[in-house]
N, C-alpha and C positions, 0 to 999 in steps of 0.2 A: 549582408543581412541574412541570407539563406544559410550561410555557414554558422552564424550565431544561433539561428533557430534549430539547426540540426544538432549543434552542440548541446542545446537545452533539452531537446527531446532524448537524445542518447544519454545525456547526463541524468535525466529523470529515471530512465530504466535502469542504468547502471548504478545510480544513486540508491535506488530501491534495493537492488540485489546485494550491493556491497554492505549497505546498512544492515540488512537482514543477516548476512553471513557474519558480520562483525558481532552482532548481538547474540547469535546462537549459543556460544559457550557460556554466556553469563545469565541465561534465562533461569527463572525461578529463584534467583538470589535476591535478598533484600539489599537496599541501597548501601547499608553499612558493611555488606559482604563483598561489594564490588571493589576490584583493585583501584589503585590511584589512577588519576587521569592519564599520566604518561605511560602507565603499564597496560592500558587497554589496547589490545591488538587482536588480530584474528587468532593468534596463538597466545593464550593467556599466560601470565607469569607462572613459573614453576611452583607447584604446591597448591594452586587454585583448583578446586573441585569443579570441573567443567560439567555443565549440563550436556547430555548426549556425548559421553566420553569417546564413543567409537566413531563419531562423525568427524571427518577430516576438516581441518581448518580451511576456510574459504568456501564452505558449503552453504548455499541458501536453504531455507526451510520451506514449509508449506506456504509461507507468505509469497516468496519469490516464484515458486512453482505455479501457484494459482494465478498470479499476475501474468505469467508467461502463457498459461492456458487461455486467459482472456485475450491477450494480444494475438495469439495464434488463431483464435476463433474469429476475431475481428478481421484479420488478414484474409482468412479463407472465405468468410461470408460477405465481406464488404459492408456489413452493418452488424449491430448487436442482435444476436439470435439466442434467446434463452435456452432453447433445447440443445443447440450445438454447444454452447458454453457449458451447460450442465453435463453433456456427454464427455466433454474434455476434462472436466473436473473429476468425473467418475473414472475416466481413464488414468488420470494421475493417481487417484486413491487406490485403484485396483492393480495398476501395472506400472506406476512410477513415471508416467509421461511428464516431462519437464522437471522431474526431480533429478538432482545431480546423481549420476550413475544409476538412475532408476530406483533409488532407495527412498521410501517414504518413512521418515523417522518421527514425525510430529504431526498431529492433527487435533484440532479442537473437538471437544465433546459434541458441541452443537453441529459442527460441520460433518463429523462422522455419522451422527444419527440421521442427518438430512440426506446424505449421499447413500446410506444404507436404504432409506425409504425410497429414494429415487431408483436405485437398482431394483427394488421390489415392485416398481411400477407406479408409484405415486407421481402425480403431475409435478413438474419442477416448481411451479408457483405456489404449491401447497407444502413443499418440503421445508421451506424456511420458516414456517409458522407452526411446526410441530412443537416447538418451544415458543409460544407466542410472546413471552416476556424476555426472550433471549436478546441481550444487548451486548454481545461480545464484539470484538474488533475484527472478526474473521472476514467480513466483506470489505471493510475499509482498507485493509492491508493489501488488497489485490486490485483496487479500482483504478489506480493511476494510469495504466495503459489506455483506458477509455479516453481520458483527457488528452493524452499524447496523440492519439489517433483521430479523434472526433473532428468532423468537418461541418457539423450542423450548428444550428442556433443554440443559444444558451439553454433555452427551455428543452430542446431535444437532448442536449447533453445531460441535463438534470433528470429527465425521464429515463434515459438509459442507465444513469448511475443508480436510480431506484431499482430498475429491472435486474441489474446484475446481482443485486442483493438477494433476490427472491429464492434462489435455489437453496441457500443455507441460512440467511439472516433476514427474514421477511419483515421484522418489526419496523414500523415507520421511522423510529429513532435511528436505526442503522442506515436507512435509505437517505435520511436528511444529512447525516454526517458524510456519507459518500458524495452526495450532491455538492455540499459546500466544499469539500476537498477538491473535487474535480473542477469546480469553477475557479478556485484559487489557483490551481495548476494551470488552467487555461490562461488566466490573466498574467501569470508569471512568464509563460511562454511568449506572450505578447510583449513582454518587456517591462511590466509594472514592477515597482518595488513591493516587497512582501506585505508591508503593513497596508498599503493602498489596495493590493490585491484582495486582502481579507475584507477590508471595508466594502469594496465594490461587490464582492461575492455575497456578503451578507445582505446588502441592499437589493441586489438582483434576485436573490432567493426569496427574500420577503415579498417582493413584487409578484413573483411566480406563484407563491403559496397563497396569495389572496384568493385564488380560485380553487385552492386545495386545503380546506379547513383542517382535515386530519393531520396534514403535514405542517400546517401553520402552528398548530398546538405543540407539535414536537420541536418546533424551532424556538420555543419560549426560553430555552436555557441559554440562548445567545443574548448577552447583555453587552453592547458595544463599549459602555463606559467602564466595565470591569476588566481587570487584567486577566490574560489567559494564564491559568495555572493548572498543572496536572501532576500526577504521581506515578505515571508509567505503568498503570494497571491495564488489564485486558478489557475493561469497560469502554465501549466505543467512544463515548463522550470524553472520558478522561484521556484516552489515547490521543484523540484529536487535540484536546486542550494542551496536552503535554508537548506534542509536536509544534504547535503554534507558539507556545511559551518559549521553546528553545530557539525556534527560527527567528523570533523577534530580537534575540540577544546575541546569538552566535555570529561570528565574523567570517567563518569559512566552513566548508563541508566537514572537515575533520572535527571541528568543535561541535557541530550539530549532532553527528552520530555518537561521538564519545559522551557528550552530555546526555544523550538519550539512554545510553547504556548505564550511565551513572545513577539514573533513577531506580534501577533495579527492576525486579518483577518481570514484566513482559518485554524484556530488553530487545529481542529480535524484531518484534512488531513495532515498538516505538521507534527504533532506529530505521526500520524499513519505511514507515509512514513519513517520518521527518526527513529521512535521507533521500526519498524520492523527490520531494519538493526542493531540498537543498541541491540536488543534482541539477535541477532546472535553473535555480538561482545562480549557481557558480559554474555551471557548464561541465561537460565531460572532463575538460582539462583541470577542473578544480578538485576532482576526486584523486586522492593520493595514489600515485602510480604503484606503490608497493601493495596496495590493497587490490587494485585492478589486476596486478600480476598474480596475486594469490587466489583470485576468484576462480573457482572451478566451473566448468561448463560454458566457458566463453565462446567456444566454437559453435555450440548450439544457439546461443544468443545471437551471434553475428549472422548465422544462417537465417534466423527468423527476421532479424532486422533487414537483411537483404530482400526478403520477400515483402517487407512492409515499406519498401523504399518510397512508395507513393505518399506515405504520410509526411515525409520530409518536403515533398513538393506541393502538397495541397493543404496542410494544416494552416 
């Protein structure tokens, strides 16, 4: 049983990183510009105009780097600490911490503005509301390590998922999406099927939000009887919908991340968000070995995982 849980946890982290890296070359392209399914690889087919052409295949983007910042912070602090996490995000932005080869090549407008304000001395809980209506997926893409690591009750996980948004994406909509995602991940680690994990996460979150009316209102876009549908955009709700839509129909990890890329637009983040959950569902061994082999920065990831060994024993 512990080996299965370890495979799910490692699969979640590597699923996130591999999905992110797979999607990087295809970012900013419309769905009709994406290569055919069998041609989607970390090295795109000849003639395809890659996003970030100077970035080596197998490189994760800001998504993966920020997720690793979060896991690093949790490991060092033993709990979620907003200031420590914010410091690590700024270290990534300024000095390339947890970026492959220390190179930061992509950052969202809202994230950049928030971290610039933090560097200038603004409190972290205020940085994420400089754009009060900002509902990008920049907090959702990095939140999975919280669910992989967390040992508290569901409500505590939800509150920490809210808190990790504050430094860059403080709008309650972003917080709700991260909370739902983390609960689904938790139930998948516990062995639930994906569709039941979503149903339970929605039910539990509705119960928690009965005492939090601002968040309860933001949860109104969830309609259990409607199918999950998304377009692969950077809007946080659409990103989450896109991931859930694909996870409900795909049969293996490779299908999940390739179908994510085929939506076009924010390909790296859709594949990162969907790929993290797919890594839990199918385990580390379900991620194609050719992609694990191509992933850069694995030594750093393994070093961090060795420091977080307690999460395998206590989750």
